[in-house]
Structures are given as structure tokens and as C-alpha cells.
C-alpha positions as CSV (number, residue, x, y, z in Angstrom):
1,M,0.0,0.0,0.0
2,N,1.3,3.4,-0.9
3,K,1.0,6.6,1.1
4,S,-1.7,8.2,-1.1
5,S,-4.1,5.3,-0.7
6,I,-3.8,5.2,3.1
7,R,-4.2,9.0,3.1
8,S,-7.3,8.9,0.9
9,F,-8.8,6.1,3.1
10,G,-8.3,8.2,6.2
11,V,-9.9,11.2,4.6
12,A,-12.9,9.1,3.6
13,I,-13.3,7.7,7.1
14,F,-13.1,11.3,8.5
15,L,-15.8,12.5,6.0
16,V,-18.1,9.6,6.8
17,G,-17.7,10.4,10.5
18,A,-18.4,14.1,10.0
19,M,-21.5,13.4,7.9
20,L,-22.9,11.0,10.6
21,A,-22.2,13.6,13.3
22,L,-24.0,16.3,11.4
23,A,-26.9,13.9,10.6
24,S,-27.3,13.1,14.3
25,R,-26.9,16.7,15.3
26,F,-29.6,17.9,13.0
27,D,-31.8,14.8,13.5
28,V,-31.7,13.7,9.9
29,N,-32.8,10.2,9.3
30,I,-30.2,8.5,7.0
31,G,-31.6,5.0,7.1
32,L,-30.7,4.2,10.7
33,P,-33.2,2.2,12.7
34,E,-35.4,4.4,14.9
35,K,-36.1,3.4,18.5
36,D,-39.2,5.5,18.9
37,S,-41.4,3.1,17.1
38,S,-40.4,0.1,19.3
39,N,-40.7,2.3,22.4
40,Q,-44.2,3.3,21.4
41,Q,-45.1,-0.3,20.8
42,Q,-43.8,-1.2,24.3
43,V,-45.7,1.7,25.8
44,D,-48.9,0.5,24.1
45,E,-48.4,-3.0,25.3
46,L,-47.7,-1.9,28.8
47,Q,-50.7,0.4,28.8
48,N,-52.9,-2.5,27.7
49,K,-51.5,-4.7,30.5
50,L,-52.2,-2.0,33.0
51,N,-55.8,-1.6,31.8
52,Q,-56.2,-5.4,32.0
53,A,-54.8,-5.4,35.5
54,N,-57.0,-2.5,36.6
55,Q,-60.1,-4.4,35.3
56,E,-59.0,-7.5,37.2
57,I,-58.6,-5.4,40.4
58,A,-62.1,-3.9,39.9
59,K,-63.6,-7.4,39.5
60,L,-61.8,-8.7,42.6
61,K,-63.0,-5.6,44.6
62,K,-66.5,-6.4,43.6
63,Q,-66.1,-10.0,44.7
64,V,-64.7,-8.9,48.0
65,K,-67.7,-6.5,48.5
66,Q,-70.1,-9.3,47.7
67,V,-68.4,-11.6,50.2
68,H,-68.4,-8.9,52.9
69,T,-72.1,-8.2,52.3
70,T,-72.8,-11.9,52.5
71,E,-70.9,-12.1,55.8
72,E,-72.6,-9.1,57.2
73,T,-76.0,-10.5,56.3
74,T,-75.2,-13.8,58.0
75,A,-73.7,-12.0,61.0
76,T,-76.9,-9.9,61.5
77,N,-79.0,-13.0,61.3
78,S,-77.0,-14.9,64.0
79,S,-76.8,-14.2,67.7
80,E,-74.7,-11.5,69.5
81,P,-71.6,-13.7,70.5
82,S,-70.9,-14.5,66.9
83,V,-71.0,-10.8,66.0
84,K,-68.3,-10.2,68.5
85,E,-66.2,-13.0,67.1
86,D,-66.6,-11.5,63.6
87,I,-65.4,-8.1,64.9
88,N,-62.3,-9.8,66.3
89,A,-61.9,-11.8,63.0
90,D,-61.7,-8.5,61.1
91,D,-58.4,-7.6,62.9
92,T,-55.6,-8.0,60.5
93,T,-52.5,-9.8,61.9
94,M,-49.1,-9.9,60.3
95,T,-45.5,-10.8,61.3
96,L,-43.3,-7.7,61.0
97,Q,-39.7,-8.4,60.2
98,I,-37.2,-5.8,61.5
99,Y,-33.7,-6.2,60.1
100,S,-30.5,-4.2,60.6
101,G,-30.6,-0.8,58.9
102,I,-34.3,-0.7,58.4
103,T,-35.7,2.9,58.4
104,P,-38.9,4.1,60.1
105,Y,-40.3,4.8,56.6
106,I,-39.9,1.2,55.5
107,V,-41.5,-0.1,58.8
108,A,-44.4,2.3,58.3
109,Q,-44.8,1.2,54.7
110,K,-44.8,-2.5,55.6
111,L,-47.4,-1.9,58.3
112,E,-49.6,0.1,55.9
113,D,-49.2,-2.5,53.1
114,G,-50.1,-5.3,55.6
115,G,-53.3,-3.5,56.5
116,I,-52.3,-2.9,60.1
117,I,-52.3,0.9,59.9
118,S,-54.1,3.3,57.6
119,N,-51.6,6.1,57.4
120,S,-47.9,5.3,57.2
121,V,-46.9,8.9,57.6
122,E,-48.2,9.0,61.2
123,M,-46.3,5.9,62.1
124,E,-43.1,7.2,60.5
125,L,-43.4,10.5,62.4
126,L,-44.0,8.6,65.7
127,L,-40.9,6.4,65.1
128,A,-38.9,9.5,64.3
129,N,-39.9,11.0,67.6
130,A,-37.0,11.3,70.1
131,K,-38.7,8.8,72.4
132,Y,-38.4,6.0,69.7
133,A,-35.7,7.3,67.4
134,R,-32.9,4.8,66.7
135,S,-34.5,2.2,68.9
136,L,-35.9,-0.3,66.4
137,Q,-35.0,-3.8,67.7
138,I,-34.1,-6.5,65.2
139,G,-36.5,-9.4,65.2
140,S,-40.0,-10.7,64.2
141,Y,-43.1,-9.1,65.8
142,E,-46.7,-10.2,65.6
143,V,-48.8,-7.1,65.2
144,N,-52.5,-6.6,64.5
145,S,-54.8,-3.8,63.4
146,S,-56.4,-3.5,66.8
147,M,-53.1,-2.3,68.3
148,S,-52.6,1.5,68.5
149,L,-49.6,3.2,66.9
150,E,-48.1,3.7,70.3
151,E,-48.5,0.0,71.2
152,I,-46.8,-1.0,67.9
153,A,-44.0,1.5,68.4
154,K,-43.4,0.3,72.0
155,L,-43.4,-3.4,70.8
156,I,-40.9,-2.9,68.0
157,T,-38.6,-0.6,69.9
158,G,-38.5,-2.6,73.1
159,K,-39.7,0.3,75.2
160,K,-41.6,-0.5,78.5
161,Q,-45.4,-0.7,78.1
């Protein structure tokens, strides 16, 4: 290979690179595959899946309402002691796992997701209080929805009742 052919090859590579840079700078389509169309397809597919999931959730909520109304009807037709048992049966119980490095935010989220508390922010603020701050004890705790926020905080921090 002589010097001039190598030089001309280098100039050609430089020119092709410059044209590609200009084409991408000015958003000129030069036959390169576009990602937008595949992204739009993925967005559409995910949107369809989301709609289907929302429909399934709505169906399940209707089923749960039907079951609750059926239980309430049978509870009103039965005697008083069974009504008290149904009230206790409505308490949600879960095992709360506290591990090293867990934050009050995560604890409160777990309790809210488990149906133990209705507002995770209140629990998070309570655990951030100076009385309970940095006192979460590692372990497994049985908590239920009939417990107050204060009782749960005392249980998981090991504070005296």
C-alpha cells in the first residue's frame, strides 16, 4: 500500500464520521433504525397490560364486597356472641420483620401494606420521635390492626409498656 491510498482512506473515514455527526446533530434520518417506534409499541403493550390489571382489580374488589355483604347478612341473622367474634376476626394480623438498617419509613410502609395501619406517615413520624428514634429492635413481631400506633412502636422498639 502506498502513502496516497492510506491517506485517501483516512480522509474518507473522516468525511463519513463528519456526515454521521452532522446527521445526528440535525436529527436527519439517514436510514438508521429508529427506537421511537419500538418504544411506542412497548408503551402501548404496557398500557394494555395496565388496563387489564385494573379491570381484574375492579372485578376482585366487587367480589370482596359481595363476600363482605354476605358475611354481614349472616352476622346480623346470627346471635350476638358470633357478631363479637366477627369483629375480632376483622383484625388483620401480620408478622413484621425488622432487620439491621431498616428505616422508620420502611417499617411504616410495611405496616400500611399489611393493612395494620391506615396512614404510614403518622407511624413514620411517631418512630422518628426522640422517644423511639434509633431504637428499632431487630426481630420478628406479631402485630394486628387492633393495636394502637403507640403500642406497635413500643413493641418494635422494646420500650416498656
